[in-house]
N, C-alpha and C positions, 0 to 999 in steps of 0.2 A: 308452251314456249319454254325453251331452255334458259338457263342463266346467261349463256352467251348471247342469246337472242335479246334478252332483256337489257343486257349491257350495251349491245349495239344500238338498240332503240334509245337508251338513255344518252349515249354518246351523240347520236344524231340530234336529239333534242338540245343537248347542251351546246353543240357546235352552232346550231341555229340561233340559240340565245346569245352566244358569244358574238356571232356575226352581227346580229341586230344591235347589240350593245356598242360594238365598234362603229358601225355605221352612224348610229345616233350621236355618239360622242364626237366622231369626226365632223359631223354636220354642225354640232354646237360649237366646236372649236373654230371651224371655218367661219361661222357667223361672227364669233367674237373678234376674230382678227380681220374681218372684212373681206373674206373670200367666199366664193361659191363652193359647195360641197365637193364637186368634181375637181375644182382648181387645186384644192389642197392635196389631192391624190397625185398630181404631177410632182409636187415637192417630195412625196414619198418615193416615187420612181427615181427622181434625181438622187435622193439620198442612198437608195439601194444600188443604183447602177453607175453613179458618178455623172459627170457632165455628159449631156446628150445633145445631139443635133435636134432641131425641131422636127425634121423628117423621122428620126428614130422615135421621138415622142409620139408622133402620129401613128407609127407602126405599132408601138406598144399599147396604145390606148384604143386604136381602131377609129380614131377621129380624123377628120380631114385636116390637111395642113392649114387651111384657113381658120378652122376652129382652134387648132393648136396655137396659131399666132395670136389669136385673141386671148387665150388663156395665159400665154407667156407675157403678153402686154400687161394683163391685170396683175400677175405675179411680180413682174418687174416694178410696176407702179407701187405695189404694196411693200417693196423692199425684200421680197422673198427669193428672187433669182436675179441673175445678171446675164446679159448676153455678152459673150467674149469671143474674140477671133481664135480659131484653132491655130496653135503655134506650128503645127505640122502642115497645115493647108489653110492659108490666110483667106481663101474663098469661103471656108466653112465657118459657121457660127455655132458655138456651143452654149447651151443653157446650163448655168452653174448655180448651185444654191448660194445665197448670200448669207454670210455668217450672222449678221444682225437679225435677219428674218428667221434663221434657223434657231437662234437663241430664244426668240419669242415663242416659236412652236414647241421647242423643247420644254419650256416652262409650262405650257398648256398640257403637255402629255406627261409631265413629271409624276403626278400621283398614280397614273396608270402604270408607268414603268416601275415605280416603287412597289406597287401591289404585285406585279408580276414577279419581281425579285423575291418578295416575301413568300409567295406561293412556291416558286421554284426552289427556294432554300429548304423547303420541307420535304423535298424529294431526294431519293438516293440517286447515285450515278446511273444505276441500271434503269430506274424509272425515268430519269431525264433522257436516256438514250431512246427509250420507247416513245416518249413524247416527241423528241426531235425527229425520229423516223416517221412517226404518224404525220406530223406537220409537213415534212418534206414530201411524203406521198400525197397529201392533200393538195399541196402546191404544184405538183407535177401536172402535166397535161392529162386530160381524161383518158387518152388512149395509151398512156404509158403504164406498164405493169408496176404494181407496188414492189417495194424492196423484197 
């Protein structure tokens, strides 16, 4: 086995450890704030994509619209999201993150964010570019070629 093969294997192992750690942490946070583990992922989608319609949330998650409605109901009851009429089309409803709920979640993830900042601060601009490219490639669809 070459050094590159060993490094690829180590990266694969570390990525799996990272994913497992994130899943476990997200589950613990969701429990502390009274959400289901998958419910909290909707909040992440809203934070990354901005306000979304329930239909778009169903598309992004692969869940039925009925299931999505239940999740939105729980998130709204917990103060994490609001349903708002779309200003451009009053027939549409947008699901929007609620600032007070986001503040609660931000506090729950603060230590992890600070840890990431400390780790990234130890890397050069060239190293950060490699990390950013790697993560972008990993987040691309499996059929897309890497950069």
